[in-house]
C-alpha positions in Angstrom: 8.2 -27.6 -22.9 8.3 -23.6 -22.7 10.2 -21.5 -20.5 8.1 -18.7 -18.5 10.2 -16.2 -16.5 8.9 -16.2 -12.7 6.2 -14.1 -11.6 6.7 -11.7 -8.9 3.8 -11.5 -6.6 2.4 -8.2 -6.1 3.6 -6.1 -3.0 1.5 -4.6 -0.4 3.7 -2.7 2.1 2.4 -1.3 5.9 4.5 1.2 7.1 3.9 0.2 10.8 4.1 1.8 14.3 4.0 -0.6 17.1 3.0 2.0 19.4 -0.4 2.7 17.2 -3.3 0.7 18.0 -5.0 0.9 14.6 -1.4 0.3 13.0 -1.5 -3.1 15.1 -4.9 -3.7 13.9 -4.0 -3.2 10.4 -1.4 -5.3 10.6 -3.0 -8.1 12.3 -5.4 -7.9 9.2 -2.9 -8.0 6.6 -1.3 -10.9 8.1 -4.6 -13.2 8.4 -5.3 -12.1 4.5 -2.4 -13.7 3.2 -2.3 -16.5 5.5 -6.2 -17.5 5.7 -8.9 -17.1 3.5 -10.0 -13.6 2.5 -12.2 -13.1 2.1 -13.8 -16.4 3.9 -15.0 -17.8 0.8 -11.8 -17.4 -1.3 -7.9 -18.3 -1.0 -5.7 -16.2 1.0 -4.5 -13.1 -0.8 -1.2 -13.7 -3.1 1.0 -10.9 -2.2 4.1 -10.3 -0.9 3.7 -8.4 2.4 6.3 -6.1 3.3 6.7 -4.7 7.0 8.3 -1.4 7.3 9.2 -0.1 10.6 11.0 3.4 9.3 9.8 6.0 7.7 8.8 6.3 4.2 11.6 7.4 1.7 11.1 10.6 0.2 10.7 9.3 -3.1 8.0 6.5 -1.3 6.1 9.8 0.0 5.9 11.4 -3.5 4.5 8.0 -5.1 1.8 7.6 -2.1 0.9 11.0 -2.5 0.0 10.4 -6.4 -2.0 7.5 -5.3 -3.7 9.4 -2.2 -4.5 12.3 -4.3 -3.9 14.6 -1.4 -1.3 16.9 -0.2 1.5 15.2 1.8 0.7 17.1 4.8 -2.4 15.0 5.0 -0.3 12.2 6.4 0.2 13.7 9.3 -2.0 13.5 12.4 -2.5 17.2 12.7 -1.0 19.6 10.4 -0.9 23.4 9.9 -2.2 24.9 6.8 0.5 25.1 4.3 0.8 25.5 0.5 -0.4 23.3 -1.9 1.2 20.3 -0.1 2.8 19.2 -3.3 6.5 20.4 -3.4 9.9 19.0 -2.6 10.1 21.1 0.4 6.5 19.9 1.8 7.9 16.3 1.5 10.8 17.1 3.5 9.0 19.1 6.2 6.3 16.1 6.6 9.6 13.8 6.8 11.2 16.0 9.2 7.9 16.4 11.9 7.6 12.3 11.4 11.3 11.9 12.2 11.2 14.3 15.4 7.7 12.6 16.8 7.1 9.3 15.0 3.4 9.5 16.1 2.9 12.5 14.1 2.2 10.4 10.8 -1.3 8.7 10.6 -0.6 5.1 11.1 -1.3 2.6 9.7 0.1 3.5 5.9 -0.8 0.8 3.8 0.6 0.6 0.2 -0.7 -1.8 -2.7 2.0 -0.8 -5.1 1.1 -2.7 -7.9 -2.6 -1.3 -8.0 -1.7 2.4 -6.9 -4.0 2.2 -4.0 -3.1 3.4 -0.5 -4.7 3.5 2.8 -3.8 6.1 5.6 -4.6 5.9 9.1 -7.8 4.1 9.0 -8.4 0.3 9.3 -11.7 0.3 7.5 -9.2 2.0 4.7 -7.3 -1.0 4.8 -10.2 -3.4 4.6 -11.3 -1.8 1.2 -8.0 -2.2 -0.1 -7.9 -5.7 0.5 -11.3 -6.3 -0.7 -10.8 -4.7 -4.3 -7.2 -7.0 -4.3 -9.5 -9.8 -3.5 -11.9 -9.1 -6.2 -11.2 -11.0 -9.4 -11.0 -9.1 -12.6 -14.4 -10.2 -13.9 -15.4 -8.3 -10.6 -13.8 -5.0 -11.1 -10.9 -5.9 -8.6 -7.4 -6.6 -9.0 -7.2 -10.4 -8.5 -4.2 -11.8 -7.5 -2.2 -10.6 -10.6 -2.1 -6.8 -9.8 -3.2 -4.4 -12.1 -4.2 -4.8 -15.7 -0.6 -2.8 -17.0 1.8 -5.4 -18.3 5.5 -5.4 -17.7 8.3 -5.5 -20.2 8.5 -9.3 -19.8 5.1 -10.0 -20.2 4.8 -8.4 -23.2 7.6 -10.1 -24.7 6.2 -13.8 -23.4 2.9 -13.3 -23.0 1.1 -14.0 -19.9 -0.1 -17.6 -18.8 -2.5 -18.0 -15.8 
């Protein structure tokens, strides 16, 4: 008998605004993907779906900006040109704008934290993110186990599928 520590499922978060039609569509798509076959020829996605109905924290914005590869101001529906969008002040300006007007953000914001992928403001981008997660490693996707990087426990105990 061997002991294997429990594996956590990869987490996909949706920063959701119920007033946004694209956000409602994306949430419906995500819920179906984890409860029904996705795509129809495969099993439901093995991920933990986190529905967040508050603004991302400053740290989350910084992480999402790295995944997105664009200035943090690109998370806003309409934004004035300003700086390089990478400074601490810029993150706080975006959060302040979104606190004053929640619809200022491009909803939905969907993040596959384990794969380092993000979809912002577009349901088609969410579909692409889910399609990448659904592909097995042999197909160039993330598969059900997340990215190729191994955590500390996996390096100690190995991984068995």
